[in-house]
Structure formats: structure tokens, C-alpha cells
C-alpha positions, 0 to 999 in steps of 0.5 A: 926248386927252392922255395923263394921269399918273394911274391907270386906276382912277378914283374906285375908289381915292380913299379916304384910305389908312392904310399902317400898317393891316394886314388880318386875317391869317386873312382875308388867307390865305383870300383867296389862291388860284392867282393868287398868283404865285411867278414873276417880279415886275414892279417898281413902277417898270415898273408906274408908268411904264405908269400914267403913259401910260394915259388916264383913263376919267374923262376919257373919261366927261367927253368922252362927256358933253360930246359930248351923249351921254346916260347909259346904265346898260345900258353898265355891268357890273351890281353884281348880278353880284358873286356870280359873282366867286369867285376873286382873278383875277375879283375883281381884273379886275371891281374895275377894271371897277367902278371905271370904272363908278363914274367914269362914274356920277359924271360923270353925277351918278347918285348912287344908281347910284354908291352901288351900285357903291361897295358892290360895290367895297368887297366885292371889295376886302375879298375881295382883302384890300385893303379897308383902302385903301377908305373908303366915307364918303370915296368917297361924299363925293368921288364925289358932287362932281365939281367938283374933278377934279384933286384927286380924280384926284391922290388916286386916283393916290396910293392906287393907288401905295399899293395897288401897293406893298402888293401888291408886298410880298405877291408879288401884283403880278399883281393890280395888272396885273389891276386896270389891265386891267379898268379899261381894258377897261371904258373901251374898251367904253363908248367903243366902244359910244358911238362905234359909235352916233355915227360923226360923232364923230371925237374918240371915234374918235381916242381909241380909236385912241390906245389902240394904244400903251396896249394894247401896254403891257398886253400886255407886262405880261400876258406876264410871267405867261403861263408861270405863270398860265393865267388871265392866259395866256388873257387875254393871248391875247384881248388879242393878238387885240385887238392884231390889230385895231389893226395897220391903225391908224396914229399919226403923230407930229409933233414941235414944240419945247416952250415955257414958259407962265405958268399961275396964276403958275407956269411950266409946259412946254407940249408942242406936239407933235401926233399924227394918228390914222388910224382908220376907223369899220370899225376902230372896229366891229371893235375894239368886237366884240373888246372886247365878246367879251373883256368878256363872258368877264370879267364873266359 
């Protein structure tokens, strides 16, 4: 599966963004808690470069559907759990998780479930004082039409960048990291659960194996905050345990010179390099168990 240059947050942030609109000052102050970090900030460039390396869970959902895998609501985090998320740390992580779940329901055209996730997403976003970036009507219209995914994903990326910039200005870049981590974790959970039930699907196994590189980046981001935030330090420890399960997985890259192609009258560069992912079903099962353990902590 190719690495795509758009946000991990899927349909989560596909609303039209009005950057001039400011949140209510009192609501903003009330939403702040210990997750506002006064420690070292991460530049927008660093986060953006990592975003560009993250595979979209939306693409993973497409892969699951095309493999013949049936929709399974039980794989997702129930919107009913939203009352449990009473800190910015938990809200941000589960906002990312619900974004992935919404993308999953969208691909399988489960519109009623999608509406439930949109409601939960809006509530969490408001709680983080970033609700101005979410337009339920726009989300609803786009989330019920998966025919033009390229445009949808482009809007997603643009709005995540807007949210990231806003959080940078408010000295809350840590929330951007948590949004990304939550979305990635949920995509891993869904993929691992399906792969464990279908060991013959090598493409799913390779997709899981490819995440070794992405996990390294997420661990790096979390490590910036380990000295100043106990919650992120704990999450970092969990992610490092997951990293241990990836140590035996090898990614062998074969370089081939890029070529030019004409696509719809436009010249584009084709990357002819390839990667071989050496991963076993035992690796998948071990990764699944650790991912499930981390996810339980996050959603419970």
C-alpha cells in the first residue's frame, strides 16, 4: 500500500474551515487542563512531514471492503462512550479514533452509524475548542458520498493543517499529536482484527508491517512531551512496547529509477521503487494483542 500525503484523520476534518472565526473565550479557557503544554513546541513543519508519511485509514477501509470483508460495527469505539472522555488528553485521542471510525462507516455506506459518529465528533471538537473547524452539514453531505475520495481527502488535509496551525498558536500542539495517534491506533486495531481472522490476506499483513516506519515517527513525537506530561509519557511507554513487536519485521527496499507518465494530459513522476515486507501471522497476532491493550486504555 502506498504512503499517501494526507491526514490520518479521514472524514473527521472535512468541513469547510473559516480561519477568521474565533472560539468563545470563556469556553476556550474552560477547555484547558493539564494537557496544555509549556514545554518544547513541535514545529508545524515537523508534524506536516510526518503527516505526509502516514497511510490513510480511509484507504485501509477501502482495502478491507475490496477484500470482501463485511462491515463489523463491533470493531469500532461506540459513540456512547463519549461521556467517559472528560480531559483534553482523552478527548483528543478519541476524537482521532472516532474520525477513523467515521471513515470506516463511510466506506461501507452505513449512514446512520456515520451520523452517530458525526455527533460524537462534534461534541468532542467543541470540548477542545476547535468546533469552529467542524460543520456538521458539510460533514454529513460528504460522508454520505464516497465517490470522490480524492477531493474529500484533499479537504481533509487542508483542514487538519488549519487545526494544527491553530493549536500551534495556542501552545497546544500536543493535541495535534494525540489526534494523529488516536486515528492511527484505531486504523491499526481494525486492520489487525480483520487480518487475524483472514491469515491468507497477505496485503493486510504487509499493510500492518509497513506501519513500523510510521510508529517510529509517532514515538518520536510523543517523546518530545514525556518530561512535561505524564499522560503522554504513559502513552509513549505503551507505544514503545508496540515497537518491540516490530523489531523482527523487516522492510527491504529496492530502488528503481523514477519515470515520467502522462495522466489525464498532465505529466507526473512515477515511483518505480518497491518494498518487501517480511512479516508472519505470528507477528500480526502479537501486534494485534498489544494494539488492543493500548486501545482499551484509551477508550475505557
